[in-house]
C-alpha positions as CSV (number, residue, x, y, z in Angstrom):
1,X,71.0,79.9,80.7
2,X,67.7,78.1,81.1
3,X,66.2,76.7,84.3
4,X,64.7,73.2,84.8
5,X,63.0,71.5,87.7
6,X,62.9,67.9,86.5
7,X,66.0,67.7,84.2
8,X,63.7,67.3,81.2
9,X,61.5,70.5,80.8
10,X,63.3,73.8,80.8
11,X,62.0,77.4,81.1
12,X,60.6,79.1,78.0
13,X,62.8,82.2,78.6
14,X,66.5,82.3,79.0
15,X,69.1,84.6,80.4
16,X,72.4,85.4,78.6
17,X,75.4,84.5,80.8
18,X,78.9,85.8,79.9
19,X,81.9,84.0,81.2
20,X,85.2,85.9,81.5
21,X,88.4,83.9,82.0
22,X,90.7,85.1,84.8
23,X,94.2,86.1,83.9
24,X,97.1,86.7,86.3
25,X,99.5,89.5,85.3
26,X,101.8,90.3,88.2
27,X,102.3,90.3,92.0
28,X,104.0,92.6,94.4
29,X,106.0,92.0,96.5
30,X,107.5,89.0,94.7
31,X,109.1,87.6,97.8
32,X,108.5,87.4,101.6
33,X,109.7,85.7,104.7
34,X,109.2,82.0,105.3
35,X,106.8,82.5,108.2
36,X,104.2,83.8,105.7
37,X,101.5,86.4,106.1
38,X,102.9,88.7,103.4
39,X,100.1,90.6,101.9
40,X,100.6,90.1,98.1
41,X,99.0,92.6,95.8
42,X,97.8,90.7,92.6
43,X,96.9,92.4,89.4
44,X,95.1,90.7,86.5
45,X,91.9,90.5,84.6
46,X,88.4,89.4,85.9
47,X,89.6,88.8,89.5
48,X,86.1,89.3,91.0
49,X,85.8,85.6,92.1
50,X,89.4,84.6,92.2
51,X,91.4,83.0,95.1
52,X,95.2,82.6,95.2
53,X,97.1,79.4,95.2
54,X,100.7,79.3,96.4
55,X,102.2,76.0,95.1
56,X,99.3,73.7,96.1
57,X,97.9,75.8,99.0
58,X,94.8,77.9,98.6
59,X,95.2,81.0,100.8
60,X,92.9,83.8,102.1
61,X,92.1,86.4,99.3
62,X,90.4,89.8,99.3
63,X,89.1,91.1,96.0
64,X,89.6,94.9,95.6
65,X,88.0,95.1,92.1
66,X,88.1,93.2,88.9
67,X,91.8,93.9,88.3
68,X,93.3,93.8,91.8
69,X,93.1,91.5,94.8
70,X,95.3,90.9,97.9
71,X,96.4,87.5,99.0
72,X,98.2,86.4,102.2
73,X,101.2,84.1,101.7
74,X,101.2,80.8,103.7
75,X,104.1,79.6,105.8
76,X,106.6,77.6,103.7
77,X,110.2,76.5,103.4
78,X,112.6,78.9,101.6
79,X,112.4,78.6,97.8
80,X,110.3,79.5,94.8
81,X,106.7,78.5,94.3
82,X,104.2,79.2,91.5
83,X,101.3,81.5,92.2
84,X,98.1,80.8,90.3
85,X,94.5,81.8,90.6
86,X,91.4,79.6,91.0
87,X,87.8,80.5,90.5
88,X,85.8,80.4,93.7
89,X,82.7,79.3,91.8
90,X,83.8,76.7,89.2
91,X,87.3,75.8,90.7
92,X,89.0,76.4,87.3
93,X,92.7,77.3,87.6
94,X,94.6,79.8,85.5
95,X,97.3,78.5,83.2
96,X,99.3,81.7,83.7
97,X,101.4,81.9,86.8
98,X,104.1,84.0,88.5
99,X,106.8,83.0,90.9
100,X,106.9,84.0,94.6
101,X,110.1,83.4,96.6
102,X,110.1,82.5,100.3
103,X,113.2,83.8,102.0
104,X,114.8,83.4,105.4
105,X,113.2,85.7,107.9
106,X,115.4,88.7,108.6
107,X,116.6,89.5,112.1
108,X,117.6,92.9,113.5
109,X,120.2,92.6,116.3
110,X,121.4,96.2,116.9
111,X,121.7,99.7,115.4
112,X,124.4,102.3,115.7
113,X,124.1,105.1,116.6
114,X,120.8,104.7,118.4
115,X,119.9,108.4,118.3
116,X,119.8,111.2,115.8
117,X,118.9,114.9,115.4
118,X,115.4,116.2,114.6
119,X,116.6,117.4,111.3
120,X,117.4,113.9,110.3
121,X,120.2,112.8,107.9
122,X,122.0,110.6,110.5
123,X,123.4,107.4,108.9
124,X,122.3,104.5,111.0
125,X,124.0,101.1,110.6
126,X,122.0,97.9,111.2
127,X,123.5,94.6,112.3
128,X,121.4,91.5,111.9
129,X,120.9,88.3,109.9
130,X,119.3,87.5,106.5
131,X,119.2,91.2,105.5
132,X,119.6,90.3,101.8
133,X,116.5,88.6,100.5
134,X,117.4,87.8,96.9
135,X,120.7,87.4,95.0
136,X,121.9,87.4,91.5
137,X,119.2,86.6,88.9
138,X,116.6,86.6,91.6
139,X,117.3,90.1,92.7
140,X,114.2,92.1,93.3
141,X,112.8,94.2,90.6
142,X,111.4,97.8,90.8
143,X,108.7,98.4,93.3
144,X,110.2,96.3,96.0
145,X,112.9,97.8,98.2
146,X,114.4,97.2,101.6
147,X,113.3,99.7,104.2
148,X,113.9,101.0,107.7
149,X,110.9,102.1,109.7
150,X,111.4,105.0,112.2
151,X,108.0,105.0,114.0
152,X,105.6,105.5,111.2
153,X,108.2,106.9,108.8
154,X,109.6,104.5,106.2
155,X,113.1,105.2,104.8
156,X,115.0,103.3,102.1
157,X,117.8,101.1,103.2
158,X,121.1,100.4,101.5
159,X,121.8,96.7,102.2
160,X,125.6,96.0,102.2
161,X,125.5,92.3,102.8
162,X,123.4,89.7,104.7
163,X,124.4,91.1,108.1
164,X,124.9,94.9,107.5
165,X,122.6,97.7,106.1
166,X,122.5,101.4,106.4
167,X,119.5,103.8,106.6
168,X,119.3,107.6,107.0
169,X,117.2,109.0,109.8
170,X,114.2,111.2,108.9
171,X,113.2,114.6,110.0
172,X,111.0,114.2,113.1
173,X,110.0,115.5,116.5
174,X,112.0,114.7,119.6
175,X,111.2,111.5,121.3
176,X,111.6,107.7,121.2
177,X,110.3,105.7,118.1
178,X,110.3,102.0,117.4
179,X,112.9,101.0,114.7
180,X,112.5,98.0,112.5
181,X,113.8,96.7,109.1
182,X,112.1,95.1,106.1
183,X,113.6,93.3,103.1
184,X,110.5,93.9,100.9
185,X,109.1,97.1,102.2
186,X,106.2,95.3,103.9
187,X,107.2,92.6,106.4
188,X,109.1,94.2,109.2
189,X,111.2,92.7,112.0
190,X,109.9,92.7,115.5
191,X,113.1,93.3,117.4
192,X,111.8,96.0,119.9
193,X,114.7,98.3,118.9
194,X,114.2,102.0,119.9
195,X,115.7,105.0,118.1
196,X,116.0,108.3,120.0
197,X,115.4,111.6,118.2
198,X,117.0,114.5,120.1
């Protein structure tokens, strides 16, 4: 790289500039609710100056290092969109892409029983809507699981169908804890449900 002040004469000395092309390898989770704001972890190569594009929308992005960044999904209609990366300094866009699926926002209506022992192990049945995020060929791959959250404790959920799921209560101290459900292990319902540990 040489510097010029008049577009004719350039500096006698030069500086070597290395350009490294960005590459998108994977994202996690691969799906999230239609209201957006899913924090998607992106892995790739040379991500220092990258921003995420969901479909045609540029979204807020935070670089962790040259191989990892976090992007927030935008609100969108249910369906699949391509996720690509763009350079924040020359606006080039990667040819590689991965798919992100917007799903219906899950709703938690009730749980039964609403209490369990301090030793845990109580099977808790959830009733709600949209508890299954993906079906068939779109079913989520490893690293993304449905969860129940008992206070600050996350427990895996067994989803029976779109309206029923089951979680096992954890070992915990006595008291009341907030209980919520997530289809992707990150975005939780905001039902205000309470679980009593006795």
